[in-house]
N, C-alpha and C positions, 0 to 999 in steps of 0.2 A: 399339561394342565397345572402342574405344581409350580412351574416357572412363570406362569402368566400372572400379572399383578391382579390382586383381588378387586380393584376398582374396575378393571376391564371385564372380569367375570360378572360382577354385579351389573354393569351396564348392559352386557349381552343378555343376561337373564331378564332385566327389566324390559328391554326392547322385544324380547321374544314372548314374554308372558303378560305384559300389560294389555295388549289388544284382547286377549282371551278374558282377562278380568273385566274389561269394559263391555264385552259382549254379554258376560254374565250379569253385570249390573243392568244392562239394557233389557235383558229378558225379565229380570226381577221387577224392573220398573213397569214393563208392559203388564205383568201379572198383578201388580198392586194398584193399578188404575181402577178405581171403584166404578167408574162410569162405563168403561168399555174394556172388558177382559178379553183380549184377542185370542187366547188359546182355549177358551171355553168350547169353541166349536170342535176342537180335537178331543177335548176332555169328555164331552158329552156324547161321543160316538158309541154305537153299540159294540159289544165285545168282539164280534167277528170282524169288525173293522180295526179295532184297537190292537188286537193281538198281532196281526202282521205289521202294523205300524211300529208298535213297541219292539217287536223282534228285529225289525230292520234297523231301527235306531240303535238297539243294543249291539247288533252285528257291526254296524258302522263304527261304533265306539271301540269294539274289540279290534277290528281290522286296522283302522287308522291309528289307534292308540298304541299298537304294537310295533309301529315302524321305529327303527333306530336311526340315529344320525348317520349320515353318509360316511364320514371319516371312520367311525367305529365299525360300520358295516363293511368297509373296504378291507379290514383286517381279517374278515372271516373267509372261509373257503367259498368257492363259487356256488356250490350246490345249496348252501345255507342262505345265501343272499337272494334267492329267487322270490321269497315272500315279499321282502321290502321292495324289490324291483317291480314286482307285478302290481303291488298296491299303489306305489307312487308313480308308475309309468316310467321306470328307469330314472327315478329321482327328478322327474320334471316338475313336480309340485313341491318337493322338499319336505323335510321333517317339521318345520314350524307350522306350515299350512296343514299337514296331517294332524298335528296336535290340536289345531284350532277346529278342524272338522270333527275330531273326536270329542272335544269339549262341548261344541255346539249340540252334537247328538245327545250327549248326557244331560245338558241343560234342558233341552226340549223333553227328553224322556222323563226327567225328574219333575217337570212341571205338568205333564199331561197324564202320567201314570200314577194311580193310587197306590199300587203295591211297591213301586220303586221309590 
């Protein structure tokens, strides 16, 4: 990583994180529409519906947000790699998609939960 040019690292970071930024902007735009707030139906649910929804969104964030990149995970012993392999389906979906899923879960959780 120290021998890679900084422009390549910046380009890779932009390509990986820019879609997540646009998803966040899209969710914020959906919430600030004064005529039709689309997440009010989730926000106005009773607490016995909201608790499992919020808990599942939080667990999705924890599980998918904890996935490490495959090259760094390859250096670990095999018994430690089981979490990353089971969450990603043996890296079928990859770390950037896991980060996007985790970010979307946190965006929705922050927009529908009063305590979060």
